[in-house]
C-alpha positions in Angstrom: 0.3 0.1 0.0 2.9 2.4 0.8 4.4 2.0 -2.9 1.2 2.8 -4.2 0.6 5.8 -2.0 4.2 6.9 -3.1 3.5 6.4 -6.7 0.2 8.6 -6.4 2.1 11.0 -4.5 4.7 11.3 -7.1 2.0 11.7 -10.1 0.3 14.1 -8.3 3.6 16.2 -7.5 4.4 16.1 -11.3 0.6 17.6 -12.1 1.2 21.1 -13.6 -2.4 22.4 -13.4 -4.4 23.7 -16.1 -2.0 22.9 -18.9 -1.9 19.3 -18.2 -5.8 19.3 -17.8 -6.1 20.8 -21.3 -3.4 18.2 -22.7 -5.4 15.3 -21.3 -8.7 16.3 -22.8 -7.2 17.2 -26.2 -5.6 13.4 -26.0 -9.2 11.8 -24.9 -10.7 14.0 -27.8 -8.1 12.8 -30.2 -8.6 9.1 -29.7 -12.3 9.5 -29.4 -12.4 11.1 -33.0 -10.3 8.4 -34.5 -12.2 5.6 -32.9 -15.5 7.0 -34.1 -13.8 7.6 -37.5 -12.9 4.0 -38.2 -15.8 2.5 -36.7 -18.0 0.8 -39.2 -15.5 1.6 -42.0 -13.0 -1.0 -43.9 -10.3 0.5 -42.0 -11.9 -1.1 -38.7 -10.5 -4.2 -39.3 -6.9 -3.4 -40.3 -6.6 -0.9 -37.2 -7.8 -3.9 -35.2 -4.7 -5.8 -36.7 -2.4 -2.8 -35.9 -3.6 -3.2 -32.1 -2.9 -6.7 -32.0 0.5 -6.3 -33.5 1.4 -3.4 -31.1 0.1 -5.9 -28.3 2.5 -8.7 -29.5 5.5 -6.3 -29.5 4.8 -5.5 -26.1 4.8 -8.8 -24.9 8.1 -9.7 -26.7 9.4 -6.6 -25.0 8.1 -7.8 -21.4 9.8 -11.1 -21.8 13.1 -9.9 -23.6 12.4 -12.1 -26.9 15.5 -10.7 -28.6 14.9 -12.6 -31.9 11.2 -11.4 -32.1 12.2 -7.9 -31.1 14.8 -7.7 -33.9 12.3 -9.0 -36.4 9.5 -6.7 -35.2 11.6 -3.7 -35.2 12.5 -4.2 -38.6 9.0 -4.7 -39.7 7.8 -1.6 -38.1 10.1 0.6 -40.2 8.5 -0.9 -43.6 5.1 -0.8 -42.0 4.5 2.7 -41.2 5.0 3.5 -44.8 2.4 0.5 -45.3 0.0 2.0 -43.0 0.0 5.2 -45.0 -0.6 3.6 -48.1 -3.5 1.3 -46.6 -5.3 4.0 -44.7 -4.9 6.7 -47.8 -8.6 6.8 -48.7 -9.6 7.2 -44.9 -7.0 9.8 -44.0 -7.8 12.0 -47.3 -11.4 11.7 -46.1 -10.9 12.7 -42.3 -8.6 15.6 -43.6 -11.3 16.9 -45.9 -14.2 16.7 -43.3 -11.6 18.5 -40.7 -10.5 21.1 -43.4 -13.8 21.7 -44.6 -15.7 22.5 -41.4 -15.4 26.0 -40.3 -15.2 27.2 -36.8 -18.7 28.3 -37.0 -19.6 24.8 -37.6 -17.7 23.5 -34.9 -19.0 26.0 -32.5 -22.8 24.8 -33.8 -23.2 28.2 -35.4 -24.8 27.8 -39.3 -27.6 30.1 -39.3 -26.1 31.9 -42.3 -25.8 28.6 -44.3 -28.8 27.0 -43.2 -31.0 26.0 -46.3 -34.5 28.0 -46.2 -37.5 26.0 -45.3 -39.0 26.3 -49.1 -35.9 24.7 -50.4 -36.2 21.6 -48.0 -40.0 21.5 -48.6 -39.2 21.2 -52.4 -36.6 18.9 -52.3 -38.9 16.3 -50.2 -41.9 16.9 -52.8 -39.9 16.3 -55.4 -38.2 13.0 -54.2 -41.9 11.9 -53.0 -43.4 12.3 -56.5 -40.6 10.8 -58.0 -40.8 8.0 -55.5 -44.7 7.3 -56.4 -43.7 7.4 -60.1 -40.6 4.8 -59.7 -38.2 7.5 -60.9 -34.6 7.1 -59.7 -32.8 10.2 -58.5 -29.7 11.4 -56.6 -29.8 14.5 -54.9 -26.5 15.7 -53.1 -26.9 18.8 -50.5 -23.4 20.6 -49.7 -22.6 21.4 -46.3 -19.3 22.4 -45.0 -17.0 20.3 -47.5 -16.9 22.1 -50.8 -18.0 19.9 -53.6 -16.4 21.7 -56.5 -14.7 18.5 -57.8 -18.0 16.9 -58.1 -19.7 19.8 -59.8 -17.0 19.8 -62.5 -18.0 16.5 -63.7 -21.6 17.7 -64.5 -23.4 20.3 -66.3 -23.8 23.7 -64.3 -27.3 24.8 -64.0 -27.6 27.5 -61.1 -31.4 27.6 -60.7 -34.1 27.8 -58.0 -34.7 24.6 -56.3 -38.2 24.0 -57.8 -40.1 20.7 -57.8 -40.9 20.7 -61.6 -37.1 21.3 -62.4 -36.0 18.4 -60.2 -38.5 16.1 -61.9 -37.4 17.1 -65.0 -34.0 16.7 -64.5 -34.2 12.9 -63.4 -37.0 12.2 -66.0 -35.4 8.9 -67.4 -35.2 10.2 -70.9 -33.4 13.3 -69.6 -29.8 13.6 -70.7 -28.7 14.3 -67.1 -31.1 11.7 -65.2 -28.1 9.2 -64.9 -26.0 11.4 -62.7 -26.5 13.2 -59.4 -27.8 16.8 -58.9 -25.7 19.1 -56.3 -27.7 21.7 -54.4 -25.4 24.4 -53.0 -26.2 27.5 -51.0 -30.0 26.9 -51.6 -29.6 26.4 -55.4 -29.4 23.8 -57.9 -25.7 24.2 -58.7 -25.0 21.4 -61.3 -26.7 18.3 -62.6 -25.5 15.1 -64.2 -22.5 14.9 -61.6 -20.3 11.9 -61.1 -19.8 10.6 -57.6 -17.3 8.3 -55.9 -18.3 4.6 -55.4 -17.8 3.5 -51.7 -15.1 1.1 -51.1 -16.9 -0.5 -48.1 -17.3 -4.1 -48.5 -19.8 -4.6 -46.0 -22.4 -2.7 -48.0 -25.7 -4.8 -48.7 -25.3 -6.6 -51.6 -28.6 -5.9 -53.5 -27.8 -2.0 -53.8 -27.3 -0.6 -56.9 -24.9 2.1 -58.3 -26.9 4.9 -57.4 -26.9 3.9 -53.5 -23.4 3.1 -53.5 -22.5 6.6 -55.1 -24.7 7.9 -52.4 -22.9 6.0 -49.5 -19.4 6.9 -51.2 -20.1 10.6 -51.3 -20.9 10.9 -47.7 -17.8 8.7 -46.8 -15.5 11.5 -48.6 -17.5 14.6 -47.4 -20.3 15.6 -44.7 -23.0 16.0 -47.4 -26.4 14.8 -47.2 -27.6 12.4 -50.2 -31.1 11.9 -50.9 -31.7 8.7 -53.2 -34.9 7.5 -54.5 -34.9 3.8 -55.8 -36.0 3.5 -59.6 -36.8 -0.2 -58.8 -38.6 0.1 -55.5 -39.7 3.7 -55.0 -37.9 3.7 -51.7 -36.5 7.2 -50.5 -33.0 7.1 -48.3 -30.5 9.3 -47.0 -26.7 8.8 -47.0 -24.9 10.6 -44.5 -21.5 10.1 -42.8 -21.1 6.7 -44.5 -24.3 5.3 -43.5 -27.7 4.6 -45.6 -31.1 5.4 -43.8 -34.1 4.1 -45.6 -38.0 4.1 -46.1 -38.4 7.9 -45.8 -41.9 9.4 -46.8 -42.5 13.3 -47.4 -43.1 14.1 -43.8 -39.9 11.9 -42.2 -37.8 13.0 -44.7 -38.4 16.8 -44.0 -38.2 16.4 -40.6 -34.8 14.6 -41.1 -33.3 17.0 -43.5 -34.3 19.9 -41.1 -32.1 18.3 -38.4 -29.3 17.4 -40.7 -29.2 20.8 -42.4 -30.2 22.7 -39.2 -33.0 24.6 -40.8 -33.6 27.5 -38.3 -36.8 28.9 -40.1 -38.6 25.6 -39.6 -37.5 25.5 -36.0 -39.0 28.8 -35.5 -42.2 27.8 -37.2 -42.9 24.9 -35.1 -42.4 27.0 -32.3 -45.0 29.5 -33.2 -47.4 26.5 -34.1 -47.0 25.3 -30.3 -47.6 28.6 -29.1 
């Protein structure tokens, strides 16, 4: 017990106050971010393998296994480069999300960027009507991550978000219906855009290219992607690498209002409650 007490006394004697508290909180936040980021991604299994590899190295050092230590020390030199290559898509995705998030987004202030109530309503109406007609659609709503590279792959439109225009673009004989529509700053910026396909091997096998593209886009950015299935008419939302399915007009509008932080709708709901 005395040795434990002495150890605790030594630890507290090294404590430097507020700077150590900040240091611990930052490390905890970093660890939380890394765990959250690799969870439910292809990198998760690789990360588990790395953890086990590090555990084996620790055991070898504990029992002074010299041959194994020599072998692992040489593997590590090459392994660091290999990890960068293996995790390249995930590293790029994470840096894009961090770099694309302004300080106002981190602090939760997005009032200047929130889409208007009418824009969300028109998106939901168009998706609902396309669903009833079994017409496929892929609508990307930009948030903090800029989608300039995606917009360049399509045709610039720069028009108001209108139900009729959305339906005309995704009409199955229209030239731009196969690609994705990008909505930026409350306006239809481009259509016929090409999205990156998801590399996640755990995606449900019966999902088509449209849904895989939506998931891939949500993995590489913080955009919200609305998908309408051509085969089943099902309305889905892809966000943060996850696909949420079976929406109708009301549930889709409610979900988009939360994801896009539509302040005008929140105010109108408070007014109705009064």
